[in-house]
C-alpha positions in Angstrom: 3.8 -10.3 -96.1 3.2 -13.7 -97.6 6.9 -14.3 -97.8 7.2 -13.4 -94.2 4.3 -15.8 -93.3 6.1 -18.6 -95.1 9.3 -18.0 -93.2 7.5 -18.0 -89.9 5.7 -21.2 -90.8 8.9 -22.9 -91.8 10.9 -21.9 -88.7 11.6 -24.5 -86.1 11.6 -21.9 -83.3 11.9 -18.2 -82.6 13.8 -15.7 -80.6 12.0 -12.5 -79.8 13.8 -9.4 -78.8 11.7 -6.5 -77.5 12.4 -3.1 -75.9 10.3 -1.9 -73.1 8.3 1.0 -74.5 6.3 3.1 -72.1 6.3 0.2 -69.6 4.8 -2.1 -72.3 5.5 -4.0 -75.5 6.2 -1.7 -78.5 3.0 -1.4 -80.6 4.8 -2.2 -83.8 6.0 -5.5 -82.3 2.6 -6.5 -81.1 1.1 -5.5 -84.5 3.6 -7.8 -86.3 2.7 -10.7 -84.1 -1.1 -10.0 -84.5 -0.7 -9.7 -88.2 -0.2 -13.5 -88.7 -2.6 -16.2 -87.5 -1.6 -18.1 -84.4 -1.4 -21.3 -86.4 1.6 -19.8 -88.1 3.6 -19.9 -84.8 2.0 -23.0 -83.2 4.0 -25.8 -81.5 7.4 -24.1 -81.5 9.7 -22.8 -78.8 10.5 -19.1 -78.3 13.4 -17.6 -76.5 12.7 -14.1 -75.1 15.1 -11.1 -74.7 13.9 -7.8 -73.3 15.8 -4.7 -72.6 15.4 -1.2 -71.3 17.5 1.9 -70.5 16.6 1.5 -66.8 17.2 -1.1 -64.1 14.2 -3.3 -65.0 15.7 -4.8 -68.2 12.3 -4.9 -69.9 10.9 -6.9 -67.0 7.5 -5.3 -67.5 7.5 -6.7 -71.1 8.4 -10.3 -70.2 5.2 -11.3 -68.5 2.7 -10.0 -71.0 4.9 -11.2 -73.9 5.0 -14.7 -72.4 1.2 -14.8 -72.0 0.7 -13.5 -75.6 3.0 -16.1 -77.3 1.6 -18.9 -75.1 -1.9 -18.0 -76.3 -0.6 -18.1 -79.8 0.6 -21.7 -79.3 4.3 -21.2 -78.7 6.0 -22.1 -75.5 8.8 -20.1 -73.8 12.1 -21.7 -73.0 13.2 -21.5 -69.3 16.1 -19.2 -70.0 15.0 -15.7 -70.8 17.2 -12.6 -70.9 16.5 -9.2 -69.4 19.0 -6.5 -70.3 19.1 -3.5 -67.9 20.9 -0.3 -68.8 21.2 -1.5 -72.4 22.9 1.8 -73.4 25.8 0.8 -71.2 26.2 -2.7 -72.5 27.9 -2.0 -75.8 31.0 -0.1 -76.9 31.2 2.5 -79.6 31.6 -0.3 -82.3 28.4 -2.1 -81.1 30.2 -4.9 -79.4 28.8 -6.2 -76.1 31.1 -5.4 -73.2 29.1 -7.3 -70.6 30.3 -11.0 -70.5 27.5 -12.0 -68.1 24.9 -10.8 -70.7 26.7 -12.7 -73.5 26.6 -15.9 -71.3 22.8 -15.4 -70.6 22.1 -14.9 -74.4 24.2 -18.0 -75.3 22.3 -20.1 -72.7 18.9 -18.9 -74.1 19.9 -19.6 -77.7 21.2 -23.1 -76.7 17.9 -23.9 -74.9 15.8 -22.6 -77.7 17.8 -24.6 -80.3 17.6 -27.7 -78.1 13.8 -27.5 -77.8 13.4 -26.6 -81.5 15.4 -29.7 -82.6 13.6 -32.0 -80.1 10.1 -30.8 -81.2 11.1 -31.0 -84.9 12.1 -34.7 -84.4 8.9 -35.4 -82.4 6.7 -33.8 -85.1 8.5 -35.9 -87.8 7.9 -39.1 -86.0 4.5 -38.5 -84.3 3.0 -35.6 -86.2 1.0 -32.8 -84.6 -1.7 -33.3 -82.0 -5.2 -33.4 -83.5 -7.4 -30.6 -82.5 -11.1 -31.4 -82.1 -13.9 -28.9 -81.7 
């Protein structure tokens, strides 16, 4: 777990992909985020992808996940992805057959990368904000 913590702390940004599990975030996913201190994730962007087998595309996961990661010190990028009927979006080889979904994912990745690079440069030139008690 220490290796994982180090990778998290060295990342410039994150992309989270979560299923909708019983109308909520999967417990294992929440446990993974809770396992590491919020400071491990702080001051970095996160792109969010949620999916479900139904028409909601993981919508019921988006809002609580955004609240959780914001409370941990991350900020969500404007472009998020909700994949509805995920079982119909891929062919038998695992390739995505929905070009619109590919475009949404590409946009979210581009925004996350842009924010990650901008914040990295800002941190290098200005450091992190000081936190007083």
